[in-house]
C-alpha positions as CSV (number, residue, x, y, z in Angstrom):
1,M,28.3,-20.8,7.5
2,A,27.9,-17.1,6.7
3,F,29.9,-15.4,4.0
4,E,32.4,-12.7,5.0
5,I,31.6,-9.2,3.8
6,G,34.2,-7.9,1.4
7,K,35.2,-11.4,0.3
8,I,34.7,-13.2,-3.1
9,A,33.1,-16.6,-3.4
10,G,31.5,-18.4,-6.3
11,G,31.9,-15.5,-8.6
12,Y,30.2,-13.0,-6.3
13,E,31.6,-10.2,-4.2
14,F,29.8,-10.0,-0.9
15,L,29.0,-6.4,-0.1
16,D,26.4,-6.3,2.7
17,V,23.9,-8.3,4.7
18,L,20.3,-7.4,3.7
19,D,18.5,-9.7,6.1
20,S,19.3,-12.5,8.6
21,T,16.7,-14.9,10.0
22,K,16.5,-18.4,11.3
23,T,15.8,-19.6,7.7
24,G,18.9,-18.1,6.2
25,V,20.8,-14.9,5.2
26,A,20.2,-12.6,2.3
27,Y,23.2,-10.6,0.9
28,K,23.8,-7.7,-1.4
29,V,26.4,-9.1,-3.8
30,R,28.1,-8.1,-7.1
31,N,28.0,-10.6,-9.9
32,L,31.5,-10.3,-11.2
33,K,30.8,-11.9,-14.5
34,F,28.1,-9.4,-15.4
35,N,29.2,-6.6,-13.1
36,R,25.7,-6.5,-11.7
37,L,24.3,-5.9,-8.2
38,E,22.1,-8.8,-7.1
39,M,20.5,-10.3,-4.0
40,L,21.8,-13.6,-2.9
41,R,20.0,-15.9,-0.5
42,I,21.5,-19.0,1.1
43,L,20.1,-22.1,2.6
44,P,22.5,-22.6,5.5
45,R,24.5,-25.8,5.7
46,T,23.1,-26.3,9.2
47,V,19.6,-27.0,7.9
48,Q,20.5,-28.9,4.7
49,D,19.8,-32.2,6.5
50,D,16.2,-31.1,6.8
51,Q,14.7,-32.6,3.7
52,E,11.5,-30.5,3.9
53,R,13.6,-27.2,4.2
54,V,15.6,-28.3,1.2
55,E,12.5,-29.2,-0.8
56,R,11.0,-25.8,0.0
57,F,14.1,-24.0,-1.1
58,L,14.2,-25.9,-4.4
59,R,10.5,-25.4,-5.0
60,E,11.0,-21.6,-4.5
61,V,13.8,-21.7,-7.1
62,K,11.5,-23.6,-9.6
63,V,8.5,-21.3,-9.0
64,H,10.5,-18.1,-9.3
65,A,12.4,-19.3,-12.4
66,R,9.0,-19.6,-14.2
67,L,8.0,-16.0,-13.6
68,S,8.9,-13.0,-15.7
69,H,6.8,-9.9,-15.1
70,P,7.6,-6.2,-14.6
71,N,6.0,-6.2,-11.1
72,I,7.7,-9.4,-9.9
73,I,11.3,-9.5,-8.6
74,T,13.3,-11.3,-11.3
75,F,15.0,-14.6,-10.5
76,Y,18.6,-15.0,-11.9
77,N,20.3,-18.2,-10.9
78,A,20.6,-21.1,-8.4
79,S,23.8,-22.9,-7.5
80,E,26.0,-24.2,-4.7
81,I,28.8,-22.2,-3.0
82,D,31.0,-23.8,-0.4
83,G,28.5,-26.5,0.2
84,Q,25.5,-24.2,0.6
85,L,22.6,-23.9,-1.7
86,V,22.1,-20.3,-3.0
87,M,19.8,-18.4,-5.3
88,T,20.3,-15.0,-6.8
89,M,17.7,-12.5,-7.9
90,E,17.2,-8.9,-8.9
91,L,18.3,-6.5,-6.2
92,V,15.4,-4.1,-5.7
93,E,16.3,-0.8,-3.9
94,G,12.9,0.0,-2.5
95,T,10.8,0.5,0.6
96,P,8.5,-2.2,1.8
97,L,4.9,-1.1,1.9
98,G,4.9,-2.3,5.5
99,W,7.5,0.4,6.4
100,R,5.5,3.1,4.6
101,L,2.3,2.1,6.5
102,E,4.1,2.7,9.8
103,L,3.8,6.4,8.9
104,G,0.0,6.2,8.5
105,P,-2.5,5.1,5.9
106,L,-2.2,6.1,2.2
107,P,-4.7,8.3,0.3
108,Y,-7.0,5.7,-1.2
109,P,-6.3,6.6,-4.9
110,E,-2.6,6.0,-4.3
111,A,-3.4,2.7,-2.5
112,I,-5.6,1.6,-5.4
113,R,-2.8,2.2,-7.9
114,Y,-0.3,0.2,-5.8
115,I,-2.8,-2.7,-5.3
116,R,-3.7,-2.8,-9.0
117,H,0.0,-3.5,-9.8
118,V,0.1,-6.2,-7.1
119,L,-3.0,-7.7,-8.8
120,D,-1.3,-7.5,-12.2
121,A,1.6,-9.5,-10.8
122,L,-0.7,-12.0,-9.2
123,S,-2.8,-12.4,-12.3
124,Y,0.3,-13.4,-14.2
125,A,1.4,-15.8,-11.5
126,H,-2.0,-17.4,-11.4
127,S,-2.0,-17.8,-15.1
128,Q,1.2,-19.9,-14.6
129,G,-0.7,-22.0,-12.1
130,I,1.1,-20.4,-9.1
131,V,-0.6,-19.3,-5.9
132,H,1.5,-16.9,-3.8
133,R,0.1,-17.7,-0.3
134,D,2.1,-14.9,1.3
135,V,0.8,-11.5,0.1
136,T,1.7,-9.1,2.9
137,P,2.9,-5.4,3.0
138,A,6.4,-6.8,3.8
139,N,6.6,-8.5,0.4
140,I,5.4,-5.5,-1.6
141,L,8.2,-3.1,-2.5
142,I,7.8,0.6,-3.6
143,T,10.9,1.6,-5.7
144,P,12.3,5.1,-5.8
145,D,10.8,5.5,-9.3
146,N,7.4,4.5,-7.8
147,R,7.2,1.0,-9.3
148,I,5.6,-1.8,-7.3
149,M,7.5,-5.1,-7.1
150,L,6.1,-8.2,-5.6
151,G,8.5,-10.7,-3.9
152,G,8.2,-13.2,-1.1
153,F,7.5,-16.3,-3.2
154,G,9.0,-18.6,-0.5
155,M,5.6,-20.1,0.2
156,A,4.3,-20.0,-3.4
157,K,3.0,-23.3,-4.8
158,S,1.7,-24.6,-8.0
159,A,-1.0,-27.3,-8.4
160,T,1.6,-29.9,-9.5
161,D,4.0,-29.3,-6.6
162,P,4.0,-31.9,-3.8
163,N,2.4,-30.9,-0.5
164,L,5.2,-30.3,1.9
165,T,2.8,-29.4,4.7
166,R,0.4,-31.8,6.4
167,T,-3.3,-31.3,5.6
168,G,-4.8,-29.1,8.4
169,T,-1.7,-27.1,9.0
170,A,-2.0,-23.4,8.4
171,V,0.6,-21.8,6.1
172,G,1.1,-18.0,6.0
173,V,1.1,-14.9,8.1
174,A,-1.9,-14.9,10.5
175,Q,-2.9,-11.3,9.8
176,Y,-3.2,-11.8,6.0
177,M,-4.3,-15.4,5.7
178,S,-7.4,-16.4,3.8
179,P,-10.0,-18.6,5.6
180,E,-8.9,-21.5,3.4
181,Q,-5.3,-21.1,4.6
182,V,-6.4,-20.9,8.2
183,K,-8.3,-24.2,7.7
184,G,-5.1,-25.8,6.3
185,L,-6.7,-26.6,2.9
186,T,-4.1,-27.7,0.4
187,A,-6.3,-27.1,-2.8
188,L,-5.9,-23.3,-2.8
189,D,-6.4,-21.2,-5.9
190,G,-5.9,-17.5,-6.8
191,R,-9.0,-16.4,-4.8
192,S,-7.0,-17.1,-1.6
193,D,-4.5,-14.4,-2.8
194,I,-7.4,-12.1,-3.6
195,Y,-8.5,-12.3,0.1
196,S,-4.9,-11.4,1.2
197,V,-4.8,-8.5,-1.2
198,G,-8.1,-7.3,0.3
199,V,-6.5,-7.3,3.8
200,V,-3.5,-5.3,2.5
201,L,-5.8,-2.7,0.8
202,Y,-7.9,-2.5,4.0
203,E,-4.8,-1.8,6.0
204,A,-3.3,0.6,3.5
205,I,-6.3,3.0,3.5
206,T,-7.3,2.7,7.2
207,G,-4.0,2.2,9.0
208,K,-5.6,-0.8,10.7
209,L,-6.0,-4.5,10.1
210,P,-9.5,-5.9,9.6
211,F,-8.8,-8.3,12.5
212,N,-6.3,-7.9,15.3
213,A,-6.1,-9.6,18.7
214,S,-3.6,-10.6,21.4
215,S,-2.9,-14.0,19.8
216,E,-2.4,-15.4,16.3
217,F,-5.0,-18.1,17.1
218,E,-7.7,-15.4,17.8
219,I,-6.8,-13.6,14.6
220,M,-7.1,-16.8,12.6
221,L,-10.5,-17.6,14.1
222,A,-11.6,-14.1,13.1
223,H,-10.7,-14.7,9.5
224,V,-13.0,-17.7,9.5
225,N,-15.9,-16.5,11.6
226,E,-16.1,-12.7,11.9
227,V,-17.1,-9.9,9.5
228,P,-14.7,-6.8,9.6
229,K,-16.0,-3.3,10.0
230,P,-16.3,-1.4,6.7
231,P,-13.2,0.6,6.0
232,S,-15.2,3.9,5.9
233,S,-16.2,3.4,9.5
234,I,-12.5,3.9,10.4
235,N,-11.6,6.5,7.7
236,R,-14.6,8.6,6.6
237,E,-12.8,9.8,3.5
238,I,-13.3,6.3,2.0
239,P,-16.3,6.1,-0.2
240,Q,-19.0,3.4,0.2
241,E,-18.3,2.0,-3.3
242,L,-14.7,1.2,-2.3
243,D,-16.0,-0.3,0.9
244,E,-18.1,-2.7,-1.1
245,L,-15.2,-3.8,-3.3
246,I,-13.0,-4.5,-0.3
247,M,-15.7,-6.4,1.6
248,K,-16.3,-8.5,-1.5
249,A,-12.6,-9.4,-1.6
250,L,-12.8,-10.4,2.1
251,A,-15.8,-12.7,1.7
252,K,-15.4,-15.9,3.7
253,Q,-16.4,-18.1,0.8
254,P,-14.1,-18.0,-2.2
255,A,-17.1,-18.2,-4.6
256,Q,-18.3,-14.9,-3.2
257,R,-15.1,-13.0,-3.9
258,F,-13.8,-11.7,-7.2
259,S,-13.2,-14.7,-9.4
260,T,-9.8,-13.5,-10.7
261,A,-7.2,-10.9,-9.9
262,V,-8.1,-9.2,-13.2
263,E,-11.7,-8.8,-12.2
264,F,-10.7,-7.2,-8.9
265,S,-8.2,-4.9,-10.6
266,N,-10.8,-3.8,-13.2
267,A,-13.3,-3.0,-10.5
268,L,-10.8,-0.8,-8.7
269,A,-9.7,0.7,-12.1
270,E,-13.1,2.3,-12.7
271,G,-12.8,4.8,-10.0
272,E,-9.0,5.3,-10.5
273,S,-9.3,6.2,-14.2
274,E,-12.0,8.7,-13.6
275,A,-10.0,10.4,-10.8
276,Y,-6.9,10.9,-12.9
277,S,-8.6,11.8,-16.1
278,V,-9.9,14.8,-14.2
279,A,-6.7,15.5,-12.2
280,S,-4.5,15.7,-15.3
281,S,-5.0,16.5,-18.9
282,A,-2.2,14.1,-19.9
283,P,-3.1,10.4,-20.0
284,A,-1.7,8.3,-17.1
285,P,1.1,5.9,-18.2
286,A,0.5,2.1,-17.9
287,S,3.1,1.9,-15.1
288,V,2.5,3.1,-11.5
289,S,1.7,6.8,-11.5
290,A,3.2,9.3,-9.1
291,P,1.7,9.3,-5.6
292,V,-1.2,11.6,-4.9
293,S,-1.2,13.7,-1.8
294,A,-4.0,13.6,0.8
295,P,-5.4,17.0,-0.2
296,A,-5.4,16.0,-3.9
297,A,-7.1,12.7,-3.0
298,A,-9.8,14.6,-1.1
299,Q,-10.4,16.9,-4.1
300,T,-10.8,14.0,-6.5
301,R,-13.2,12.0,-4.3
302,Q,-16.4,13.7,-5.5
303,E,-15.3,13.3,-9.1
304,V,-14.6,9.5,-8.6
305,F,-17.4,8.4,-6.4
306,G,-20.0,11.2,-6.5
307,R,-19.7,12.4,-2.9
308,P,-17.9,15.5,-1.7
309,S,-15.1,15.0,0.8
310,T,-15.0,16.8,4.1
311,A,-11.9,18.7,3.0
312,A,-13.5,19.8,-0.2
313,A,-16.6,21.0,1.6
314,K,-14.5,23.1,4.0
315,K,-12.5,24.6,1.2
316,E,-15.7,25.6,-0.7
317,S,-17.3,27.2,2.3
318,G,-14.2,29.3,3.0
319,S,-13.6,30.4,-0.6
320,L,-15.8,33.5,-0.6
321,M,-14.2,34.9,2.5
322,D,-10.7,34.1,1.2
323,R,-11.5,36.0,-2.1
324,W,-12.7,39.0,-0.2
325,L,-9.8,39.1,2.3
326,F,-7.0,38.4,-0.1
327,R,-8.1,40.3,-3.2
328,K,-5.9,43.0,-4.7
329,W,-7.3,46.4,-3.6
330,T,-6.8,49.6,-5.7
331,F,-5.4,52.8,-4.3
332,A,-8.8,54.6,-4.6
333,E,-10.5,51.8,-2.8
334,L,-8.0,51.9,0.0
335,A,-8.2,55.8,0.3
336,L,-12.0,55.6,0.4
337,G,-11.9,52.9,3.0
338,G,-9.6,55.1,5.1
339,V,-12.0,58.1,5.0
340,I,-15.0,55.9,6.0
341,T,-13.0,54.4,8.8
342,S,-12.0,57.8,10.1
343,I,-15.6,59.1,10.1
344,I,-16.8,56.0,11.9
345,L,-14.1,56.3,14.6
346,T,-14.9,60.0,15.1
347,L,-18.7,59.3,15.6
348,V,-17.9,56.5,18.0
349,F,-15.5,58.8,20.0
350,I,-18.2,61.6,20.2
351,A,-20.8,59.1,21.3
352,V,-18.6,57.6,24.0
353,M,-17.5,61.1,25.3
354,T,-21.2,62.2,25.4
355,M,-22.3,59.1,27.3
356,T,-19.6,59.5,29.9
357,G,-20.3,63.2,30.4
358,A,-16.9,64.3,29.2
359,M,-18.6,66.3,26.4
360,P,-22.0,67.6,27.6
361,L,-24.5,68.5,24.9
362,S,-25.1,72.3,24.4
363,A,-28.4,73.8,25.5
364,G,-30.4,75.4,22.8
365,H,-31.1,79.3,22.8
């Protein structure tokens, strides 16, 4: 049973529907006790006879309740309203990264900053023994003040949680699943999330997924068997060094990837810190910095990775001509230029008239 918008139930005023799927409905609500806007998700009464669905919902509550991090959506409460299980959490007014990528790829320095904050959130979750298992652009929110918030812990699992899926059954979104998830392995660790982050970063800077096909089955096979093209083969602005980091995150074997989210983040940070120490005299804050435009990203490329970008090279080649054309000319220079131009035009006129016979040359006496 859905709650009616504008009505009050269980101490919450229901203001709007945020999302509606087969698995439930998410509402924008006002917590009347704290006068606070929240997101409320329900497990519909129609599926509460499904023991596995109930267990998954309760596991998500337990997982989320253990997490408290600036880049993770905050869990508030779980209860029952009118016979339906509900959970409430922080209402994040933001844009999913997936929506932003519909407009095209991000400049790679901006993508690196976003991904590093995702890795910060995952590092914390992994330290609590929790593997996310659903890192996708849809679950990464960019807030109006440019913070990154990670959500979508519905499939998250800790080592001590019971297995609710049979061994050999793949869990996740096909385009972002690690090879271990495709194989249906239950003993996943944080390196599975690192693979998914590698896929997200690949897509963020190229505008394309490393693997795409007409069916999810083919995509899942590709995660296990195929090596993706280097990102720089799609977007030439991407330096080889960043290629190598992403390809390491996308290694088929977990042992060949970064061992932790911190290690991956630190590897990305090396280029990021160099770029922004040059771009700004003020030190960058610990939180997510303001986005960098594509031209600015191109200008910082040589400073970060040692190779000039195409845009920077074009700008340098045109700079001398620009300085000559758009300099401020003095009055004396303009006057002299006018005299010289008049003389040249007069000589050209005389030459043309002579060549056409309109002005014959005088015979000498």
